[in-house]
N, CA, C and O atoms as a CHARMM CRD file, in Angstrom:
* protein
*
  348
    1    1 MET  N    -10.02100 -20.42500 -13.18400 PROA 1      0.00000
    2    1 MET  CA    -8.61300 -20.06000 -13.24000 PROA 1      0.00000
    3    1 MET  C     -8.45000 -18.54600 -13.37300 PROA 1      0.00000
    4    1 MET  O     -7.66700 -17.92800 -12.65200 PROA 1      0.00000
    5    2 VAL  N     -9.19700 -17.96400 -14.30000 PROA 2      0.00000
    6    2 VAL  CA    -9.10600 -16.52100 -14.50500 PROA 2      0.00000
    7    2 VAL  C     -9.64100 -15.77600 -13.28200 PROA 2      0.00000
    8    2 VAL  O     -9.10300 -14.74000 -12.88900 PROA 2      0.00000
    9    3 GLU  N    -10.71100 -16.31900 -12.68400 PROA 3      0.00000
   10    3 GLU  CA   -11.27000 -15.68700 -11.49100 PROA 3      0.00000
   11    3 GLU  C    -10.27100 -15.69300 -10.34300 PROA 3      0.00000
   12    3 GLU  O    -10.18700 -14.72300  -9.58900 PROA 3      0.00000
   13    4 GLN  N     -9.51500 -16.77800 -10.20400 PROA 4      0.00000
   14    4 GLN  CA    -8.50900 -16.85700  -9.14500 PROA 4      0.00000
   15    4 GLN  C     -7.41500 -15.83300  -9.37400 PROA 4      0.00000
   16    4 GLN  O     -6.94300 -15.20900  -8.42300 PROA 4      0.00000
   17    5 GLN  N     -7.00400 -15.65000 -10.62000 PROA 5      0.00000
   18    5 GLN  CA    -5.98000 -14.64700 -10.91000 PROA 5      0.00000
   19    5 GLN  C     -6.50000 -13.24800 -10.61600 PROA 5      0.00000
   20    5 GLN  O     -5.76500 -12.40200 -10.10600 PROA 5      0.00000
   21    6 GLY  N     -7.77500 -13.00300 -10.93800 PROA 6      0.00000
   22    6 GLY  CA    -8.37400 -11.70800 -10.63800 PROA 6      0.00000
   23    6 GLY  C     -8.43200 -11.44500  -9.14400 PROA 6      0.00000
   24    6 GLY  O     -8.19900 -10.32500  -8.69000 PROA 6      0.00000
   25    7 GLN  N     -8.74700 -12.49600  -8.37600 PROA 7      0.00000
   26    7 GLN  CA    -8.78000 -12.35600  -6.92200 PROA 7      0.00000
   27    7 GLN  C     -7.38900 -12.07900  -6.37400 PROA 7      0.00000
   28    7 GLN  O     -7.23000 -11.27400  -5.45600 PROA 7      0.00000
   29    8 ARG  N     -6.39200 -12.73400  -6.92600 PROA 8      0.00000
   30    8 ARG  CA    -5.00800 -12.50500  -6.46600 PROA 8      0.00000
   31    8 ARG  C     -4.57300 -11.08100  -6.76500 PROA 8      0.00000
   32    8 ARG  O     -3.91200 -10.44300  -5.94600 PROA 8      0.00000
   33    9 VAL  N     -4.94500 -10.58500  -7.93600 PROA 9      0.00000
   34    9 VAL  CA    -4.59200  -9.21000  -8.29700 PROA 9      0.00000
   35    9 VAL  C     -5.28000  -8.23700  -7.34600 PROA 9      0.00000
   36    9 VAL  O     -4.66200  -7.27800  -6.88300 PROA 9      0.00000
   37   10 ASP  N     -6.56100  -8.48100  -7.05200 PROA 10     0.00000
   38   10 ASP  CA    -7.28300  -7.62100  -6.12500 PROA 10     0.00000
   39   10 ASP  C     -6.67300  -7.66600  -4.72300 PROA 10     0.00000
   40   10 ASP  O     -6.57100  -6.63900  -4.05300 PROA 10     0.00000
   41   11 GLN  N     -6.27100  -8.85300  -4.28700 PROA 11     0.00000
   42   11 GLN  CA    -5.65000  -8.97500  -2.96800 PROA 11     0.00000
   43   11 GLN  C     -4.31200  -8.24700  -2.93000 PROA 11     0.00000
   44   11 GLN  O     -3.99100  -7.58500  -1.94400 PROA 11     0.00000
   45   12 ALA  N     -3.53800  -8.36700  -3.99300 PROA 12     0.00000
   46   12 ALA  CA    -2.24200  -7.68300  -4.04300 PROA 12     0.00000
   47   12 ALA  C     -2.44600  -6.16600  -4.06500 PROA 12     0.00000
   48   12 ALA  O     -1.70700  -5.42200  -3.42100 PROA 12     0.00000
   49   13 ARG  N     -3.44600  -5.72400  -4.80400 PROA 13     0.00000
   50   13 ARG  CA    -3.75100  -4.29500  -4.88000 PROA 13     0.00000
   51   13 ARG  C     -4.15300  -3.76600  -3.50600 PROA 13     0.00000
   52   13 ARG  O     -3.67900  -2.71100  -3.08500 PROA 13     0.00000
   53   14 GLU  N     -5.01600  -4.48500  -2.81100 PROA 14     0.00000
   54   14 GLU  CA    -5.46000  -4.06100  -1.49300 PROA 14     0.00000
   55   14 GLU  C     -4.30500  -4.09800  -0.48600 PROA 14     0.00000
   56   14 GLU  O     -4.22800  -3.24100   0.39500 PROA 14     0.00000
   57   15 ALA  N     -3.42800  -5.06100  -0.60600 PROA 15     0.00000
   58   15 ALA  CA    -2.26300  -5.13200   0.29100 PROA 15     0.00000
   59   15 ALA  C     -1.34900  -3.93000   0.07000 PROA 15     0.00000
   60   15 ALA  O     -0.82400  -3.36500   1.02900 PROA 15     0.00000
   61   16 ARG  N     -1.15800  -3.53900  -1.18300 PROA 16     0.00000
   62   16 ARG  CA    -0.33800  -2.35800  -1.47700 PROA 16     0.00000
   63   16 ARG  C     -0.96300  -1.09900  -0.89400 PROA 16     0.00000
   64   16 ARG  O     -0.26700  -0.26700  -0.31200 PROA 16     0.00000
   65   17 ARG  N     -2.27800  -0.95700  -1.05100 PROA 17     0.00000
   66   17 ARG  CA    -2.97100   0.21200  -0.50100 PROA 17     0.00000
   67   17 ARG  C     -2.85500   0.23100   1.02300 PROA 17     0.00000
   68   17 ARG  O     -2.62500   1.28400   1.61800 PROA 17     0.00000
   69   18 ARG  N     -3.01400  -0.92600   1.64700 PROA 18     0.00000
   70   18 ARG  CA    -2.93400  -1.02000   3.10100 PROA 18     0.00000
   71   18 ARG  C     -1.52900  -0.64800   3.58100 PROA 18     0.00000
   72   18 ARG  O     -1.36900   0.11000   4.53700 PROA 18     0.00000
   73   19 ARG  N     -0.51500  -1.19300   2.90100 PROA 19     0.00000
   74   19 ARG  CA     0.87300  -0.89000   3.28100 PROA 19     0.00000
   75   19 ARG  C      1.17400   0.59400   3.15300 PROA 19     0.00000
   76   19 ARG  O      1.78100   1.18300   4.04700 PROA 19     0.00000
   77   20 SER  N      0.75400   1.20200   2.05000 PROA 20     0.00000
   78   20 SER  CA     1.03300   2.62400   1.86500 PROA 20     0.00000
   79   20 SER  C      0.27700   3.46000   2.88900 PROA 20     0.00000
   80   20 SER  O      0.78100   4.49100   3.33600 PROA 20     0.00000
   81   21 GLY  N     -0.92500   3.03100   3.26600 PROA 21     0.00000
   82   21 GLY  CA    -1.66600   3.73900   4.30100 PROA 21     0.00000
   83   21 GLY  C     -0.98300   3.64400   5.65400 PROA 21     0.00000
   84   21 GLY  O     -0.92000   4.62900   6.39000 PROA 21     0.00000
   85   22 ILE  N     -0.47300   2.46900   5.98300 PROA 22     0.00000
   86   22 ILE  CA     0.22700   2.28500   7.26000 PROA 22     0.00000
   87   22 ILE  C      1.49500   3.12300   7.30300 PROA 22     0.00000
   88   22 ILE  O      1.78000   3.77700   8.30600 PROA 22     0.00000
   89   23 VAL  N      2.24600   3.10200   6.22800 PROA 23     0.00000
   90   23 VAL  CA     3.48600   3.88700   6.18400 PROA 23     0.00000
   91   23 VAL  C      3.17200   5.37500   6.28600 PROA 23     0.00000
   92   23 VAL  O      3.85800   6.10600   7.00000 PROA 23     0.00000
   93   24 GLY  N      2.14200   5.82800   5.57900 PROA 24     0.00000
   94   24 GLY  CA     1.75500   7.23900   5.64900 PROA 24     0.00000
   95   24 GLY  C      1.31900   7.64100   7.04400 PROA 24     0.00000
   96   24 GLY  O      1.68100   8.71300   7.53000 PROA 24     0.00000
   97   25 PHE  N      0.53200   6.77100   7.69700 PROA 25     0.00000
   98   25 PHE  CA     0.08000   7.08000   9.05800 PROA 25     0.00000
   99   25 PHE  C      1.25500   7.18000  10.02300 PROA 25     0.00000
  100   25 PHE  O      1.35400   8.13200  10.79700 PROA 25     0.00000
  101   26 LEU  N      2.13700   6.20100   9.97200 PROA 26     0.00000
  102   26 LEU  CA     3.27600   6.21100  10.90300 PROA 26     0.00000
  103   26 LEU  C      4.20200   7.39000  10.64700 PROA 26     0.00000
  104   26 LEU  O      4.71000   7.99600  11.59000 PROA 26     0.00000
  105   27 ALA  N      4.42400   7.72000   9.38000 PROA 27     0.00000
  106   27 ALA  CA     5.27200   8.87500   9.06200 PROA 27     0.00000
  107   27 ALA  C      4.64700  10.15900   9.59400 PROA 27     0.00000
  108   27 ALA  O      5.34600  10.99000  10.17400 PROA 27     0.00000
  109   28 GLY  N      3.35100  10.33000   9.40500 PROA 28     0.00000
  110   28 GLY  CA     2.68500  11.52200   9.91500 PROA 28     0.00000
  111   28 GLY  C      2.67000  11.57100  11.43100 PROA 28     0.00000
  112   28 GLY  O      2.89600  12.62600  12.02400 PROA 28     0.00000
  113   29 LEU  N      2.40500  10.44000  12.06000 PROA 29     0.00000
  114   29 LEU  CA     2.35500  10.38400  13.52200 PROA 29     0.00000
  115   29 LEU  C      3.70900  10.73200  14.12800 PROA 29     0.00000
  116   29 LEU  O      3.80600  11.60900  14.98600 PROA 29     0.00000
  117   30 PHE  N      4.74800  10.04500  13.67800 PROA 30     0.00000
  118   30 PHE  CA     6.06900  10.30400  14.25000 PROA 30     0.00000
  119   30 PHE  C      6.61900  11.65900  13.82900 PROA 30     0.00000
  120   30 PHE  O      7.34700  12.29700  14.58900 PROA 30     0.00000
  121   31 GLY  N      6.27700  12.09900  12.63200 PROA 31     0.00000
  122   31 GLY  CA     6.69200  13.44500  12.20300 PROA 31     0.00000
  123   31 GLY  C      6.05500  14.51300  13.07600 PROA 31     0.00000
  124   31 GLY  O      6.71600  15.47100  13.47600 PROA 31     0.00000
  125   32 GLY  N      4.76900  14.35000  13.37100 PROA 32     0.00000
  126   32 GLY  CA     4.08900  15.30800  14.25000 PROA 32     0.00000
  127   32 GLY  C      4.66100  15.30100  15.65300 PROA 32     0.00000
  128   32 GLY  O      4.88800  16.35800  16.24200 PROA 32     0.00000
  129   33 LEU  N      4.89400  14.11100  16.19000 PROA 33     0.00000
  130   33 LEU  CA     5.48100  14.02800  17.53400 PROA 33     0.00000
  131   33 LEU  C      6.88800  14.61400  17.57200 PROA 33     0.00000
  132   33 LEU  O      7.25800  15.29000  18.53300 PROA 33     0.00000
  133   34 ALA  N      7.66900  14.35600  16.52900 PROA 34     0.00000
  134   34 ALA  CA     9.02200  14.92300  16.47300 PROA 34     0.00000
  135   34 ALA  C      8.96400  16.44000  16.38900 PROA 34     0.00000
  136   34 ALA  O      9.77300  17.12800  17.01100 PROA 34     0.00000
  137   35 PHE  N      8.01100  16.96600  15.62200 PROA 35     0.00000
  138   35 PHE  CA     7.87000  18.41800  15.52500 PROA 35     0.00000
  139   35 PHE  C      7.59600  19.01700  16.89400 PROA 35     0.00000
  140   35 PHE  O      8.25400  19.97500  17.30000 PROA 35     0.00000
  141   36 PHE  N      6.62600  18.45400  17.60600 PROA 36     0.00000
  142   36 PHE  CA     6.28900  19.00500  18.92100 PROA 36     0.00000
  143   36 PHE  C      7.38800  18.74000  19.93400 PROA 36     0.00000
  144   36 PHE  O      7.53200  19.50400  20.88800 PROA 36     0.00000
  145   37 GLY  N      8.15400  17.69800  19.76000 PROA 37     0.00000
  146   37 GLY  CA     9.20700  17.38200  20.72900 PROA 37     0.00000
  147   37 GLY  C     10.49000  18.16300  20.53100 PROA 37     0.00000
  148   37 GLY  O     11.20300  18.43500  21.49700 PROA 37     0.00000
  149   38 PHE  N     10.80100  18.53300  19.27800 PROA 38     0.00000
  150   38 PHE  CA    12.12400  19.09600  19.01300 PROA 38     0.00000
  151   38 PHE  C     12.12400  20.46300  18.34600 PROA 38     0.00000
  152   38 PHE  O     13.19300  21.05600  18.20200 PROA 38     0.00000
  153   39 PHE  N     10.98000  20.99000  17.93300 PROA 39     0.00000
  154   39 PHE  CA    10.96900  22.27100  17.24700 PROA 39     0.00000
  155   39 PHE  C     11.32600  23.38300  18.22400 PROA 39     0.00000
  156   39 PHE  O     10.72400  23.47500  19.29300 PROA 39     0.00000
  157   40 PRO  N     12.29700  24.23200  17.87600 PROA 40     0.00000
  158   40 PRO  CA    12.69200  25.30900  18.79400 PROA 40     0.00000
  159   40 PRO  C     11.54600  26.30400  18.99500 PROA 40     0.00000
  160   40 PRO  O     10.79400  26.61100  18.07000 PROA 40     0.00000
  161   41 GLY  N     11.44100  26.78200  20.19500 PROA 41     0.00000
  162   41 GLY  CA    10.43300  27.77500  20.51300 PROA 41     0.00000
  163   41 GLY  C      9.17000  27.18700  21.09900 PROA 41     0.00000
  164   41 GLY  O      8.37100  27.91400  21.69000 PROA 41     0.00000
  165   42 LEU  N      8.97100  25.90400  20.95400 PROA 42     0.00000
  166   42 LEU  CA     7.81800  25.24800  21.55600 PROA 42     0.00000
  167   42 LEU  C      8.24500  24.59900  22.86400 PROA 42     0.00000
  168   42 LEU  O      9.39600  24.18900  23.01000 PROA 42     0.00000
  169   43 PRO  N      7.33800  24.50700  23.79900 PROA 43     0.00000
  170   43 PRO  CA     7.69800  23.76900  25.00900 PROA 43     0.00000
  171   43 PRO  C      7.94700  22.30200  24.64900 PROA 43     0.00000
  172   43 PRO  O      7.18200  21.70300  23.89200 PROA 43     0.00000
  173   44 HSD  N      8.98900  21.74900  25.18000 PROA 44     0.00000
  174   44 HSD  CA     9.37600  20.38500  24.82100 PROA 44     0.00000
  175   44 HSD  C      8.63000  19.36500  25.68300 PROA 44     0.00000
  176   44 HSD  O      9.22600  18.50300  26.32900 PROA 44     0.00000
  177   45 VAL  N      7.33100  19.49800  25.66500 PROA 45     0.00000
  178   45 VAL  CA     6.47200  18.60200  26.42300 PROA 45     0.00000
  179   45 VAL  C      5.43000  18.05500  25.45500 PROA 45     0.00000
  180   45 VAL  O      4.75400  18.80800  24.75500 PROA 45     0.00000
  181   46 ILE  N      5.31600  16.74900  25.43100 PROA 46     0.00000
  182   46 ILE  CA     4.29000  16.12300  24.59700 PROA 46     0.00000
  183   46 ILE  C      3.04600  15.96900  25.46500 PROA 46     0.00000
  184   46 ILE  O      3.00000  15.10600  26.34300 PROA 46     0.00000
  185   47 ASP  N      2.03800  16.80300  25.22200 PROA 47     0.00000
  186   47 ASP  CA     0.79300  16.71000  25.97600 PROA 47     0.00000
  187   47 ASP  C     -0.28700  16.08600  25.09400 PROA 47     0.00000
  188   47 ASP  O     -0.01300  15.67800  23.96600 PROA 47     0.00000
  189   48 TRP  N     -1.50800  16.01400  25.61100 PROA 48     0.00000
  190   48 TRP  CA    -2.59200  15.36700  24.86300 PROA 48     0.00000
  191   48 TRP  C     -2.89900  16.10500  23.57200 PROA 48     0.00000
  192   48 TRP  O     -3.25800  15.48200  22.57300 PROA 48     0.00000
  193   49 GLY  N     -2.76300  17.42100  23.57900 PROA 49     0.00000
  194   49 GLY  CA    -3.01400  18.18900  22.36300 PROA 49     0.00000
  195   49 GLY  C     -2.03700  17.81300  21.25500 PROA 49     0.00000
  196   49 GLY  O     -2.42900  17.67500  20.09700 PROA 49     0.00000
  197   50 ALA  N     -0.76800  17.65000  21.61200 PROA 50     0.00000
  198   50 ALA  CA     0.24100  17.26000  20.63100 PROA 50     0.00000
  199   50 ALA  C     -0.02200  15.85000  20.11000 PROA 50     0.00000
  200   50 ALA  O      0.19100  15.56500  18.93200 PROA 50     0.00000
  201   51 ILE  N     -0.48000  14.98000  20.99000 PROA 51     0.00000
  202   51 ILE  CA    -0.78100  13.60200  20.56700 PROA 51     0.00000
  203   51 ILE  C     -1.95900  13.58600  19.60500 PROA 51     0.00000
  204   51 ILE  O     -1.92400  12.89900  18.58400 PROA 51     0.00000
  205   52 VAL  N     -3.00200  14.34200  19.93000 PROA 52     0.00000
  206   52 VAL  CA    -4.18100  14.39200  19.05300 PROA 52     0.00000
  207   52 VAL  C     -3.81700  14.97700  17.69300 PROA 52     0.00000
  208   52 VAL  O     -4.21500  14.44400  16.65700 PROA 52     0.00000
  209   53 VAL  N     -3.06600  16.06300  17.69600 PROA 53     0.00000
  210   53 VAL  CA    -2.65400  16.67200  16.42700 PROA 53     0.00000
  211   53 VAL  C     -1.79200  15.69500  15.63300 PROA 53     0.00000
  212   53 VAL  O     -1.94500  15.60000  14.41500 PROA 53     0.00000
  213   54 SER  N     -0.90300  14.97900  16.28400 PROA 54     0.00000
  214   54 SER  CA    -0.05500  14.01300  15.59400 PROA 54     0.00000
  215   54 SER  C     -0.87800  12.87500  14.99100 PROA 54     0.00000
  216   54 SER  O     -0.57900  12.40700  13.89200 PROA 54     0.00000
  217   55 VAL  N     -1.90700  12.43200  15.70200 PROA 55     0.00000
  218   55 VAL  CA    -2.77500  11.39300  15.15800 PROA 55     0.00000
  219   55 VAL  C     -3.52000  11.91300  13.93400 PROA 55     0.00000
  220   55 VAL  O     -3.66100  11.19700  12.94300 PROA 55     0.00000
  221   56 VAL  N     -3.99700  13.15500  13.99500 PROA 56     0.00000
  222   56 VAL  CA    -4.68400  13.74400  12.84300 PROA 56     0.00000
  223   56 VAL  C     -3.72800  13.87200  11.65600 PROA 56     0.00000
  224   56 VAL  O     -4.10500  13.58600  10.52000 PROA 56     0.00000
  225   57 VAL  N     -2.50500  14.29700  11.91500 PROA 57     0.00000
  226   57 VAL  CA    -1.51200  14.37600  10.83700 PROA 57     0.00000
  227   57 VAL  C     -1.23400  12.98300  10.29000 PROA 57     0.00000
  228   57 VAL  O     -1.05600  12.81600   9.08400 PROA 57     0.00000
  229   58 GLY  N     -1.19600  11.98200  11.16500 PROA 58     0.00000
  230   58 GLY  CA    -1.02000  10.60600  10.71200 PROA 58     0.00000
  231   58 GLY  C     -2.16600  10.14500   9.82900 PROA 58     0.00000
  232   58 GLY  O     -1.94600   9.46500   8.82700 PROA 58     0.00000
  233   59 LEU  N     -3.40400  10.51500  10.20000 PROA 59     0.00000
  234   59 LEU  CA    -4.55300  10.15600   9.36800 PROA 59     0.00000
  235   59 LEU  C     -4.48900  10.84100   8.00700 PROA 59     0.00000
  236   59 LEU  O     -4.83300  10.23800   6.99100 PROA 59     0.00000
  237   60 LEU  N     -4.05500  12.08500   7.98400 PROA 60     0.00000
  238   60 LEU  CA    -3.86900  12.77100   6.69900 PROA 60     0.00000
  239   60 LEU  C     -2.77700  12.08300   5.87400 PROA 60     0.00000
  240   60 LEU  O     -2.89400  11.96100   4.65500 PROA 60     0.00000
  241   61 GLY  N     -1.72600  11.64200   6.54400 PROA 61     0.00000
  242   61 GLY  CA    -0.67600  10.89800   5.84900 PROA 61     0.00000
  243   61 GLY  C     -1.18400   9.58400   5.30000 PROA 61     0.00000
  244   61 GLY  O     -0.78600   9.16600   4.21300 PROA 61     0.00000
  245   62 ARG  N     -2.06100   8.92700   6.04400 PROA 62     0.00000
  246   62 ARG  CA    -2.66900   7.67100   5.57600 PROA 62     0.00000
  247   62 ARG  C     -3.50900   7.92800   4.33900 PROA 62     0.00000
  248   62 ARG  O     -3.42600   7.18700   3.36000 PROA 62     0.00000
  249   63 TRP  N     -4.31300   8.97100   4.38500 PROA 63     0.00000
  250   63 TRP  CA    -5.14700   9.32500   3.24000 PROA 63     0.00000
  251   63 TRP  C     -4.27700   9.62900   2.01600 PROA 63     0.00000
  252   63 TRP  O     -4.56700   9.17400   0.91000 PROA 63     0.00000
  253   64 ALA  N     -3.21200  10.39900   2.22800 PROA 64     0.00000
  254   64 ALA  CA    -2.32100  10.74600   1.12100 PROA 64     0.00000
  255   64 ALA  C     -1.62200   9.50600   0.56900 PROA 64     0.00000
  256   64 ALA  O     -1.47200   9.37600  -0.64600 PROA 64     0.00000
  257   65 GLY  N     -1.19700   8.60500   1.43100 PROA 65     0.00000
  258   65 GLY  CA    -0.52800   7.38600   0.97500 PROA 65     0.00000
  259   65 GLY  C     -1.44300   6.50000   0.15800 PROA 65     0.00000
  260   65 GLY  O     -1.03600   5.94800  -0.86400 PROA 65     0.00000
  261   66 ARG  N     -2.68100   6.36200   0.61000 PROA 66     0.00000
  262   66 ARG  CA    -3.64100   5.54200  -0.14200 PROA 66     0.00000
  263   66 ARG  C     -3.99700   6.20200  -1.46600 PROA 66     0.00000
  264   66 ARG  O     -4.15000   5.51700  -2.47600 PROA 66     0.00000
  265   67 ALA  N     -4.13000   7.52600  -1.47400 PROA 67     0.00000
  266   67 ALA  CA    -4.42300   8.23400  -2.72400 PROA 67     0.00000
  267   67 ALA  C     -3.26000   8.07600  -3.69700 PROA 67     0.00000
  268   67 ALA  O     -3.46800   7.90100  -4.89800 PROA 67     0.00000
  269   68 TRP  N     -2.04300   8.13800  -3.17900 PROA 68     0.00000
  270   68 TRP  CA    -0.87300   7.96900  -4.03200 PROA 68     0.00000
  271   68 TRP  C     -0.84700   6.56500  -4.63800 PROA 68     0.00000
  272   68 TRP  O     -0.54700   6.39900  -5.82000 PROA 68     0.00000
  273   69 ALA  N     -1.16300   5.56100  -3.82500 PROA 69     0.00000
  274   69 ALA  CA    -1.17400   4.18600  -4.31800 PROA 69     0.00000
  275   69 ALA  C     -2.26300   3.99900  -5.37400 PROA 69     0.00000
  276   69 ALA  O     -2.04300   3.32100  -6.37800 PROA 69     0.00000
  277   70 ASP  N     -3.43200   4.59400  -5.15400 PROA 70     0.00000
  278   70 ASP  CA    -4.51600   4.49000  -6.13500 PROA 70     0.00000
  279   70 ASP  C     -4.12700   5.15500  -7.45100 PROA 70     0.00000
  280   70 ASP  O     -4.37500   4.60800  -8.52600 PROA 70     0.00000
  281   71 ARG  N     -3.51700   6.33900  -7.36500 PROA 71     0.00000
  282   71 ARG  CA    -3.11100   7.05100  -8.57800 PROA 71     0.00000
  283   71 ARG  C     -2.04500   6.26700  -9.33500 PROA 71     0.00000
  284   71 ARG  O     -2.09700   6.17400 -10.56200 PROA 71     0.00000
  285   72 ALA  N     -1.08900   5.70900  -8.62100 PROA 72     0.00000
  286   72 ALA  CA    -0.04400   4.91800  -9.27000 PROA 72     0.00000
  287   72 ALA  C     -0.63800   3.69200  -9.95300 PROA 72     0.00000
  288   72 ALA  O     -0.20100   3.30300 -11.03600 PROA 72     0.00000
  289   73 GLU  N     -1.62900   3.08900  -9.31700 PROA 73     0.00000
  290   73 GLU  CA    -2.27700   1.91500  -9.89900 PROA 73     0.00000
  291   73 GLU  C     -3.03000   2.28200 -11.17700 PROA 73     0.00000
  292   73 GLU  O     -2.95800   1.56900 -12.17800 PROA 73     0.00000
  293   74 ARG  N     -3.76000   3.41300 -11.13100 PROA 74     0.00000
  294   74 ARG  CA    -4.49100   3.85000 -12.33200 PROA 74     0.00000
  295   74 ARG  C     -3.53200   4.14300 -13.48000 PROA 74     0.00000
  296   74 ARG  O     -3.79200   3.76800 -14.62400 PROA 74     0.00000
  297   75 GLU  N     -2.42600   4.81100 -13.17400 PROA 75     0.00000
  298   75 GLU  CA    -1.44500   5.11000 -14.21800 PROA 75     0.00000
  299   75 GLU  C     -0.85400   3.83500 -14.79700 PROA 75     0.00000
  300   75 GLU  O     -0.63500   3.74000 -16.00400 PROA 75     0.00000
  301   76 GLN  N     -0.60000   2.86600 -13.94900 PROA 76     0.00000
  302   76 GLN  CA    -0.05300   1.60000 -14.41200 PROA 76     0.00000
  303   76 GLN  C     -1.06400   0.88100 -15.30700 PROA 76     0.00000
  304   76 GLN  O     -0.68400   0.30100 -16.32500 PROA 76     0.00000
  305   77 GLU  N     -2.34100   0.91300 -14.94000 PROA 77     0.00000
  306   77 GLU  CA    -3.37000   0.28200 -15.76600 PROA 77     0.00000
  307   77 GLU  C     -3.49300   0.98200 -17.11200 PROA 77     0.00000
  308   77 GLU  O     -3.66200   0.32300 -18.13700 PROA 77     0.00000
  309   78 GLN  N     -3.40900   2.32000 -17.12100 PROA 78     0.00000
  310   78 GLN  CA    -3.49000   3.06000 -18.37800 PROA 78     0.00000
  311   78 GLN  C     -2.31100   2.72600 -19.27700 PROA 78     0.00000
  312   78 GLN  O     -2.47900   2.54800 -20.48300 PROA 78     0.00000
  313   79 GLU  N     -1.12300   2.64000 -18.69900 PROA 79     0.00000
  314   79 GLU  CA     0.05700   2.28200 -19.49000 PROA 79     0.00000
  315   79 GLU  C     -0.08800   0.87500 -20.05000 PROA 79     0.00000
  316   79 GLU  O      0.28900   0.61600 -21.19300 PROA 79     0.00000
  317   80 GLN  N     -0.63500  -0.03600 -19.24500 PROA 80     0.00000
  318   80 GLN  CA    -0.83300  -1.40700 -19.70300 PROA 80     0.00000
  319   80 GLN  C     -1.84500  -1.44600 -20.85200 PROA 80     0.00000
  320   80 GLN  O     -1.64800  -2.17400 -21.82400 PROA 80     0.00000
  321   81 GLU  N     -2.92600  -0.66500 -20.74400 PROA 81     0.00000
  322   81 GLU  CA    -3.92200  -0.61000 -21.81900 PROA 81     0.00000
  323   81 GLU  C     -3.31400  -0.04000 -23.09100 PROA 81     0.00000
  324   81 GLU  O     -3.59100  -0.53300 -24.18400 PROA 81     0.00000
  325   82 GLN  N     -2.49500   0.98700 -22.96300 PROA 82     0.00000
  326   82 GLN  CA    -1.84300   1.57900 -24.13200 PROA 82     0.00000
  327   82 GLN  C     -0.89000   0.57600 -24.75500 PROA 82     0.00000
  328   82 GLN  O     -0.80500   0.45900 -25.97700 PROA 82     0.00000
  329   83 HSD  N     -0.17300  -0.14700 -23.90500 PROA 83     0.00000
  330   83 HSD  CA     0.77000  -1.13400 -24.40300 PROA 83     0.00000
  331   83 HSD  C      0.03500  -2.25600 -25.11100 PROA 83     0.00000
  332   83 HSD  O      0.47500  -2.72100 -26.16200 PROA 83     0.00000
  333   84 ASP  N     -1.08300  -2.69600 -24.54500 PROA 84     0.00000
  334   84 ASP  CA    -1.87500  -3.76400 -25.17800 PROA 84     0.00000
  335   84 ASP  C     -2.48300  -3.29700 -26.48500 PROA 84     0.00000
  336   84 ASP  O     -2.64700  -4.09600 -27.40700 PROA 84     0.00000
  337   85 GLY  N     -2.81800  -2.03500 -26.58400 PROA 85     0.00000
  338   85 GLY  CA    -3.41300  -1.49300 -27.79800 PROA 85     0.00000
  339   85 GLY  C     -2.43500  -1.40600 -28.94900 PROA 85     0.00000
  340   85 GLY  O     -2.85200  -1.43200 -30.10700 PROA 85     0.00000
  341   86 ARG  N     -1.16100  -1.30400 -28.67200 PROA 86     0.00000
  342   86 ARG  CA    -0.14300  -1.19000 -29.72200 PROA 86     0.00000
  343   86 ARG  C      0.11700  -2.50800 -30.40900 PROA 86     0.00000
  344   86 ARG  O      0.48000  -2.53800 -31.58500 PROA 86     0.00000
  345   87 GLU  N     -0.06300  -3.58500 -29.69800 PROA 87     0.00000
  346   87 GLU  CA     0.26400  -4.89700 -30.27400 PROA 87     0.00000
  347   87 GLU  C     -0.83700  -5.43700 -31.13800 PROA 87     0.00000
  348   87 GLU  O     -0.70900  -6.53000 -31.69100 PROA 87     0.00000
């Protein structure tokens, strides 16, 4: 019973990390494409270089999103430990 609850918690944790990574990637990808498509002074042509840079920015966004989710999880665990210690 306890093992099943632990597995569910791990699955929920991994799902949260995956979701935040996907959101970070898409935000970086579309943000990069929007920058190259609409920023004044740049040619308004999306070429392969702009696509590659946007994918790299998306990967950085994915990394940042997963790091943010991990940090939030650690903080939540620390707060839970502190709360359990008070009782």
